[in-house]
C-alpha positions as CSV (number, residue, x, y, z in Angstrom):
1,M,-32.6,46.0,-45.0
2,L,-30.0,44.1,-46.8
3,I,-26.5,45.1,-45.7
4,R,-25.5,48.3,-47.4
5,R,-22.2,47.5,-49.0
6,D,-20.7,51.0,-48.7
7,R,-21.1,51.9,-45.0
8,A,-21.0,48.3,-43.7
9,M,-17.9,47.5,-45.7
10,V,-16.2,50.7,-44.5
11,A,-17.0,49.8,-40.9
12,V,-15.6,46.3,-41.2
13,S,-12.5,47.7,-43.0
14,I,-11.9,50.2,-40.2
15,M,-12.2,47.5,-37.6
16,L,-10.0,45.0,-39.5
17,D,-7.3,47.7,-40.1
18,I,-7.2,48.6,-36.4
19,A,-7.1,44.9,-35.4
20,F,-4.4,44.2,-37.9
21,H,-2.2,47.2,-37.1
22,A,-2.9,47.9,-33.4
23,G,-5.0,45.3,-31.7
24,R,-5.7,46.0,-28.0
25,T,-2.4,47.4,-27.1
26,G,-1.3,49.8,-29.9
27,T,-3.3,52.6,-31.5
28,V,-4.0,53.7,-35.0
29,S,-4.5,57.3,-35.8
30,A,-7.5,58.4,-37.9
31,A,-5.1,59.9,-40.4
32,D,-3.1,56.7,-40.9
33,L,-6.4,54.8,-41.1
34,A,-7.8,57.1,-43.7
35,E,-4.6,56.9,-45.8
36,R,-4.4,53.1,-45.8
37,L,-8.1,52.8,-46.6
38,G,-8.1,55.5,-49.2
39,L,-10.9,57.4,-47.6
40,A,-11.4,61.0,-46.4
41,R,-10.8,61.3,-42.7
42,R,-13.9,63.6,-42.2
43,G,-16.1,60.9,-43.8
44,M,-14.9,58.2,-41.4
45,E,-15.3,60.3,-38.2
46,P,-19.0,59.5,-37.8
47,L,-18.3,55.7,-38.1
48,L,-15.4,55.9,-35.7
49,Q,-17.5,57.7,-33.2
50,A,-20.3,55.3,-33.5
51,L,-18.0,52.3,-33.2
52,S,-16.5,53.9,-30.1
53,R,-19.9,54.6,-28.5
54,A,-20.8,50.9,-29.2
55,E,-17.6,50.0,-27.2
56,L,-16.1,48.2,-30.2
57,L,-13.3,50.7,-30.3
58,D,-11.5,52.7,-27.6
59,S,-10.5,56.2,-28.4
60,V,-7.2,57.2,-26.9
61,R,-6.3,60.9,-26.6
62,G,-2.8,62.4,-26.6
63,P,0.3,62.5,-28.9
64,R,0.3,58.7,-29.2
65,G,-3.5,58.6,-29.4
66,G,-5.8,57.1,-31.9
67,Y,-8.1,54.0,-31.9
68,R,-7.7,50.5,-30.6
69,L,-10.0,47.6,-30.2
70,G,-12.5,47.8,-27.3
71,R,-12.4,44.0,-26.8
72,P,-10.3,41.1,-27.9
73,R,-10.7,40.6,-31.6
74,R,-12.1,37.1,-31.2
75,D,-15.0,38.7,-29.2
76,I,-16.0,41.2,-31.8
77,L,-18.4,39.7,-34.3
78,L,-18.9,41.2,-37.8
79,S,-22.6,41.3,-37.1
80,E,-22.0,43.8,-34.3
81,V,-19.9,46.0,-36.6
82,V,-22.4,46.0,-39.4
83,A,-25.3,46.7,-36.9
84,V,-23.5,49.9,-35.8
85,A,-23.1,50.9,-39.5
86,V,-26.7,50.2,-40.4
87,A,-28.0,52.0,-37.3
88,L,-25.8,55.0,-38.2
89,G,-27.3,55.0,-41.7
90,S,-30.9,54.7,-40.5
91,A,-30.3,57.8,-38.3
92,E,-29.8,59.8,-41.5
93,P,-32.8,61.1,-43.3
94,S,-33.8,59.2,-46.4
95,E,-36.2,60.1,-49.2
96,A,-39.5,58.3,-49.2
97,G,-40.1,56.3,-52.3
98,D,-36.5,56.1,-53.3
99,G,-36.8,52.6,-54.7
100,P,-39.0,50.6,-56.9
101,A,-42.7,50.2,-56.0
102,G,-45.6,48.1,-57.1
103,P,-47.1,44.7,-56.4
104,L,-44.1,42.7,-57.7
105,Q,-41.8,44.7,-55.5
106,T,-44.0,44.4,-52.3
107,K,-45.0,40.8,-52.8
108,V,-41.9,39.2,-54.3
109,I,-38.7,41.4,-54.2
110,D,-39.2,42.8,-50.6
111,P,-39.7,39.4,-49.1
112,L,-36.7,38.0,-51.1
113,W,-34.6,40.9,-49.7
114,D,-35.7,40.0,-46.2
115,E,-34.7,36.4,-46.7
116,L,-31.3,37.4,-48.1
117,D,-30.8,39.8,-45.2
118,A,-31.5,37.0,-42.7
119,V,-28.9,34.7,-44.4
120,A,-26.3,37.5,-44.5
121,R,-26.9,38.4,-40.8
122,A,-26.6,34.7,-39.8
123,A,-23.2,34.4,-41.7
124,L,-21.9,37.6,-40.0
125,E,-22.9,36.3,-36.6
126,K,-20.4,33.4,-37.2
127,L,-17.4,35.6,-38.1
128,S,-15.2,37.6,-35.8
129,L,-12.4,40.0,-36.4
130,D,-10.0,37.1,-35.5
131,D,-11.4,35.1,-38.4
132,L,-10.5,38.1,-40.7
133,I,-7.0,38.3,-39.3
134,K,-6.5,34.6,-40.0
135,R,-7.7,35.2,-43.6
136,A,-5.2,38.1,-43.9
137,G,-2.4,35.7,-42.8
138,L,-3.6,33.0,-45.3
139,A,-3.5,35.7,-48.0
140,G,0.1,36.4,-47.2
141,L,-0.3,39.7,-45.4
142,R,2.0,40.2,-42.4
143,R,1.8,42.8,-39.7
144,A,4.7,45.1,-39.1
145,S,6.8,44.1,-36.2
146,D,6.6,46.3,-33.1
147,E,10.2,45.4,-32.2
148,P,13.1,47.0,-34.1
149,I,15.2,44.6,-36.0
150,S,18.6,44.0,-34.3
151,F,21.6,43.2,-36.3
152,A,23.9,42.7,-33.4
153,I,26.1,39.5,-33.6
């Protein structure tokens, strides 16, 4: 199955947002995450739970609770994140015959999709969350400082 852009992209976006704004020490609330990503919180909950069960995220309870990375960002590969999203999607019922059929589909298009899927998975196995954080820096994005600015002279 070629990576489903919607669920896989949301999972990667969630992980990147948490890595960018909290890392392993801080936390990001689901409400803040939903607001920054422009998504409904209820729609993200199944992905957040699945990412937590896969130990890619830690869920922290309490007034300062939220989500943080389950491991260092350099140790979290995008292929792992996408695998969680794809597994979550395959657990949902799908309609049989929801795509094209016929000999051209089964003999040409389906094998092509399998090849493209293998290429995409190989590329994702080479990228970590740390790589995406570096890309964010190159794009000019800066994380908010945890330390308050002091103007004392």
